[in-house]
C-alpha positions in Angstrom: -21.0 -95.5 71.5 -18.2 -97.5 70.0 -16.6 -100.7 71.2 -13.0 -101.3 70.5 -12.4 -104.8 68.6 -10.9 -107.7 71.0 -8.2 -107.7 68.2 -7.1 -104.2 69.4 -7.0 -104.6 73.0 -4.7 -107.7 72.3 -2.0 -106.0 70.1 -1.9 -103.3 72.9 -1.1 -105.9 75.3 1.4 -107.3 73.3 3.0 -103.8 72.5 3.1 -103.0 76.1 5.0 -106.7 76.9 7.4 -105.7 73.9 8.1 -102.0 75.7 8.3 -103.8 79.0 11.0 -106.2 77.5 12.8 -103.4 76.0 13.2 -101.3 79.0 14.5 -104.5 80.9 16.9 -105.1 78.4 18.3 -101.7 78.2 18.1 -101.5 82.1 20.3 -104.5 82.2 22.9 -103.3 79.6 23.5 -100.1 81.8 23.8 -102.0 85.2 26.1 -104.6 83.6 28.3 -101.7 82.3 28.3 -100.2 85.7 29.4 -103.7 87.3 32.1 -104.5 84.9 33.5 -101.3 85.6 33.3 -101.2 89.3 36.6 -101.2 91.1 38.5 -100.0 87.8 39.6 -97.0 86.0 37.2 -97.4 83.3 34.7 -94.9 81.6 31.2 -96.4 81.2 30.0 -93.0 80.3 30.1 -93.9 76.4 28.1 -97.1 76.8 25.4 -95.3 78.9 25.1 -92.3 76.8 24.5 -94.8 73.7 21.7 -96.6 75.8 20.2 -93.0 76.2 20.5 -92.1 72.6 18.8 -95.5 71.9 16.1 -94.8 74.5 15.4 -91.3 73.5 15.3 -91.7 69.8 12.8 -94.8 70.2 10.5 -92.6 72.4 10.3 -89.9 70.1 9.9 -92.3 67.1 7.1 -93.7 69.0 5.1 -90.4 69.7 6.1 -88.8 66.3 5.2 -91.8 64.5 1.7 -91.7 65.8 0.9 -88.2 64.8 3.1 -87.6 61.6 4.7 -90.7 60.3 5.4 -89.7 56.7 6.6 -86.2 57.6 9.0 -87.4 60.6 10.8 -90.0 58.4 11.2 -87.8 55.9 12.5 -85.0 58.1 14.9 -87.6 59.7 16.3 -88.9 56.2 17.1 -85.4 55.2 18.5 -84.6 58.5 20.9 -88.1 58.4 21.7 -87.5 54.7 22.8 -83.7 55.6 24.9 -85.0 58.9 26.4 -87.9 56.8 27.8 -85.4 54.4 29.0 -83.1 56.7 30.5 -85.9 58.6 33.9 -85.6 57.0 34.4 -82.4 59.2 33.9 -84.1 62.3 31.0 -86.3 64.0 29.0 -84.6 66.3 28.7 -86.4 69.7 31.6 -89.1 69.0 32.9 -90.7 71.7 36.3 -91.3 70.4 38.8 -89.1 71.7 41.5 -88.9 68.9 41.6 -85.7 66.6 41.4 -87.6 63.7 39.1 -90.5 64.2 39.3 -93.1 61.4 35.8 -94.5 62.8 34.2 -91.1 61.1 33.7 -93.2 57.7 32.0 -95.9 59.2 29.5 -93.4 61.3 29.0 -91.6 57.8 28.0 -94.9 56.2 25.8 -95.7 58.9 23.9 -92.5 58.7 23.3 -92.7 55.0 22.1 -96.0 55.7 19.6 -94.8 58.1 18.9 -92.1 55.5 18.0 -94.5 53.3 15.7 -96.2 55.7 13.9 -93.5 56.6 13.1 -92.3 53.4 12.1 -95.7 52.2 10.0 -96.3 55.4 8.2 -92.8 54.4 7.8 -94.2 50.9 6.1 -97.1 52.4 3.4 -95.0 54.5 2.6 -92.6 52.1 -0.6 -92.7 50.3 0.6 -90.9 47.3 2.2 -92.1 44.0 4.4 -88.9 43.2 5.3 -88.6 46.8 6.8 -92.6 47.3 8.5 -91.8 43.9 10.1 -88.9 45.3 11.2 -90.5 48.5 12.5 -93.7 46.8 14.2 -91.4 44.5 15.7 -89.6 47.9 16.8 -93.0 49.0 18.6 -93.2 45.5 20.6 -90.2 45.8 21.5 -91.3 49.5 23.2 -94.4 47.9 25.0 -91.9 45.3 26.2 -89.9 48.2 27.9 -92.8 49.6 29.8 -93.2 46.8 30.7 -89.4 46.7 32.2 -90.0 50.4 34.3 -92.9 48.8 32.3 -95.7 51.1 31.6 -98.6 49.1 30.2 -100.6 52.0 27.9 -97.2 52.5 26.7 -97.5 49.0 26.0 -101.2 48.9 24.1 -101.1 52.2 21.9 -98.2 51.4 21.3 -99.8 47.7 20.4 -102.8 49.3 17.7 -101.4 51.8 16.1 -99.7 48.9 16.0 -102.9 46.8 14.4 -104.6 50.2 11.8 -101.9 50.3 11.1 -102.4 46.8 10.6 -106.3 47.7 8.9 -105.7 50.6 5.8 -104.0 49.3 5.0 -107.3 47.5 5.4 -109.2 50.6 2.5 -110.2 53.4 4.5 -112.3 56.1 7.1 -110.2 57.5 8.2 -113.2 60.1 10.2 -114.8 57.3 11.8 -111.4 56.4 12.9 -110.6 59.9 14.4 -113.9 60.6 16.3 -113.7 57.4 17.7 -110.3 58.5 18.7 -112.0 61.7 20.5 -114.8 60.4 22.1 -112.5 57.9 23.5 -110.5 60.7 24.7 -113.6 63.0 26.6 -114.9 59.9 28.3 -111.4 59.7 29.4 -111.7 63.6 30.4 -115.3 63.2 32.8 -114.4 60.2 34.3 -111.3 62.2 34.9 -113.9 65.1 36.5 -116.5 62.6 38.7 -113.7 61.5 40.0 -112.7 64.9 40.6 -116.4 65.6 42.4 -117.2 62.5 40.0 -120.1 61.8 39.5 -119.6 58.3 41.4 -121.1 55.4 44.2 -119.0 54.5 43.1 -118.3 51.1 40.0 -116.7 52.3 41.9 -114.8 55.1 44.1 -113.4 52.5 41.2 -112.3 50.2 38.9 -110.9 53.6 42.4 -109.0 54.9 42.6 -106.7 51.8 39.3 -105.1 52.4 39.1 -105.2 56.2 42.8 -104.0 56.2 45.6 -105.9 58.3 45.4 -103.2 60.9 41.6 -103.8 61.9 42.5 -107.8 61.9 45.0 -107.0 64.2 42.4 -105.2 66.5 39.8 -107.7 66.4 42.8 -110.5 67.8 43.6 -108.1 70.3 40.1 -107.8 71.6 39.6 -111.7 71.1 42.8 -112.1 73.3 41.5 -110.1 76.0 38.0 -111.8 76.1 39.8 -114.8 76.4 41.6 -113.7 79.6 38.4 -112.1 80.9 35.4 -114.0 80.1 33.0 -112.7 82.6 33.4 -109.1 83.1 36.0 -108.1 80.4 38.6 -105.5 81.0 36.0 -103.1 81.7 34.5 -100.3 79.3 36.6 -98.0 77.9 39.9 -99.8 78.4 40.6 -101.7 75.1 42.7 -98.6 74.2 45.0 -99.1 77.2 45.5 -102.9 76.8 45.9 -103.1 73.1 49.2 -103.4 71.5 47.8 -102.5 68.2 46.2 -99.5 69.5 49.6 -98.5 71.1 51.4 -98.9 67.8 49.4 -96.5 65.6 49.2 -93.1 65.2 45.8 -91.3 65.7 44.0 -94.4 66.7 40.4 -93.8 68.3 41.1 -96.6 70.8 38.4 -99.0 69.6 38.4 -102.4 68.0 36.4 -101.6 65.3 33.8 -104.2 66.0 30.6 -104.0 68.3 30.7 -107.6 69.5 34.2 -108.0 69.8 34.5 -104.8 71.6 31.7 -106.1 73.7 33.3 -109.1 74.7 36.7 -107.3 75.5 35.3 -104.7 77.7 32.2 -106.7 78.9 32.9 -110.1 78.6 30.3 -112.7 77.4 27.3 -111.2 79.2 28.1 -108.0 77.1 27.9 -109.9 73.9 25.0 -111.6 75.1 23.2 -108.3 76.0 24.3 -106.7 72.7 22.4 -109.6 70.9 19.2 -109.4 72.8 18.9 -105.8 72.4 19.3 -106.5 68.5 16.5 -109.4 69.0 14.3 -107.1 70.7 14.4 -104.5 68.1 13.4 -106.9 65.6 10.5 -108.6 67.9 9.2 -105.0 68.1 8.8 -104.8 64.4 7.6 -108.1 64.2 4.7 -107.1 66.6 4.3 -103.8 65.0 0.7 -102.6 64.1 2.4 -100.8 61.0 2.2 -102.7 57.4 4.9 -105.2 56.4 6.4 -102.9 53.9 7.2 -100.4 56.4 8.4 -102.9 58.8 10.9 -105.0 56.5 12.2 -101.9 55.2 13.2 -100.7 58.9 14.0 -104.1 59.6 16.3 -103.9 56.6 17.9 -100.8 57.5 18.5 -101.8 61.1 20.3 -104.9 59.8 22.8 -103.0 57.6 23.3 -100.9 60.7 24.3 -104.1 62.5 26.7 -105.3 59.6 28.4 -102.2 59.6 28.9 -102.1 63.4 30.2 -105.7 63.3 33.1 -104.8 61.1 33.2 -101.2 62.1 32.9 -98.2 64.5 29.5 -97.2 63.9 27.8 -97.5 67.4 30.5 -95.2 69.1 28.7 -92.0 67.9 25.6 -90.9 69.2 23.7 -89.8 66.2 23.9 -93.3 65.1 22.7 -94.9 68.0 20.0 -92.1 68.3 18.9 -92.6 64.5 18.6 -96.3 65.1 16.2 -96.0 67.7 14.3 -93.4 66.1 13.9 -95.6 63.1 12.6 -98.4 65.3 10.4 -96.1 66.9 8.7 -94.7 63.8 8.4 -98.4 62.2 6.6 -99.6 65.4 4.3 -96.8 66.6 0.9 -97.3 67.0 -1.8 -95.9 64.8 -3.8 -92.9 65.7 -6.4 -92.6 68.6 -9.7 -92.8 67.0 -8.5 -94.3 63.8 -10.9 -97.2 63.3 -10.5 -98.4 59.6 -7.4 -96.5 58.1 -3.8 -97.0 59.6 -1.4 -94.0 60.2 0.6 -95.7 57.7 -1.7 -95.0 54.8 -3.1 -98.3 54.3 -6.3 -100.4 55.5 -6.0 -103.8 57.2 -4.5 -105.1 60.4 -1.8 -107.9 61.2 -3.0 -111.4 61.7 -1.4 -113.6 64.3 1.1 -115.1 61.7 2.4 -111.7 60.8 0.4 -111.2 57.5 -1.6 -108.1 56.8 -5.3 -109.0 56.9 -7.9 -106.8 55.7 -10.5 -105.4 58.3 -14.0 -107.3 58.3 -17.0 -105.3 58.8 -17.2 -106.7 62.3 -14.4 -104.8 63.5 -16.2 -101.9 65.0 -19.4 -102.7 66.5 -22.0 -100.2 67.5 -24.8 -100.4 69.9 -28.2 -100.3 68.4 -31.0 -97.8 70.1 -34.7 -98.8 70.3 -35.5 -98.0 66.8 -31.8 -98.2 65.4 -31.3 -94.6 66.2 -27.6 -95.0 66.6 -27.3 -96.1 63.1 -26.7 -99.5 63.4 -28.1 -102.1 60.6 -31.4 -103.6 61.4 -31.4 -107.3 61.6 -33.4 -109.8 59.2 -36.9 -109.9 60.3 -37.4 -106.9 62.1 -39.4 -105.1 59.3 -41.7 -107.9 59.0 -42.2 -108.0 63.1 -43.0 -104.2 63.2 -45.6 -104.9 60.3 -47.4 -107.3 62.4 -47.3 -105.3 65.3 -48.9 -102.5 63.4 -51.8 -105.0 61.7 -52.5 -106.2 65.0 -52.9 -102.7 66.6 -55.5 -101.7 63.7 -59.3 -101.6 64.7 -61.5 -103.4 62.3 
């Protein structure tokens, strides 16, 4: 009979706690979108669809990541790559209503980043060196595909994910890496707010306005003005296009401010921004508590951080495949090990994670067995058992 180690029970409790926290955060996001839309002619369907896509992708990733982690991540990488390459003809599941939505370029870059992250996660979880090399070559090809789509940001983000994955293979402390990802995301969000508020030096503003485009800066400024006029509830989900002068003056506009934090601030107020930040923080917390190796965790964290950066300066989260892919990647990287696997994890490595986030080798006492009367269950005899049996036999032998 096998008795589960106490560490595994504690890990399961932490996993249940993080899953419960995620359910509460996603439910709060859905409820707040309905509250901010109450009494107004708004359309919260886009927000609810995005939340549903994240939850469905996360659940699917958890299930498939427990059963076939490498195969599922590989299929997800190839699927995201193909969808990104075909996105120039229109993105399935787009919430934008314009015939020619400019946000498709940002969505394609986000899909390529998710493809690179899934390929690198599969490589980190694989035991076979040729397969690891092929999967990392696929991630490099994904970055080159971004150049073919004329997306410099997508190329830089996908290449950054690949480099972070190579560096993560030599790291044992995941907490420091995840904290760095959170800090990088916070800096990009702060930069977008500073640009919208015109709070940067003039020279820096001019240099940033070139790659961001003047139209996007005007959209950000409109979003910040709407957030200042309605700081608590916002103007309501989906109403930015009606109230933004920059949108009205633009032909074929998708009606989005091309910044997820600023869109939340304008449409759902400061509470919406807090909930969006809590959702991203929850994903990083789930990765920190993941039973997978540090290489897999930090690779997924790098991909999700790159996606958050693109969403802070683009319209990536307005497309259902992107939000579903983000949830799928987080679920794959936080899936539990297969049931009954006592020594080797589903990611192809031996070891468990210590309380400080470092990978630790399994000891010989992680699996305990109950010994029968004569060691029939295969447990090792304790020192001195053989000598006691010899003395017992000598006493029972007649002289």
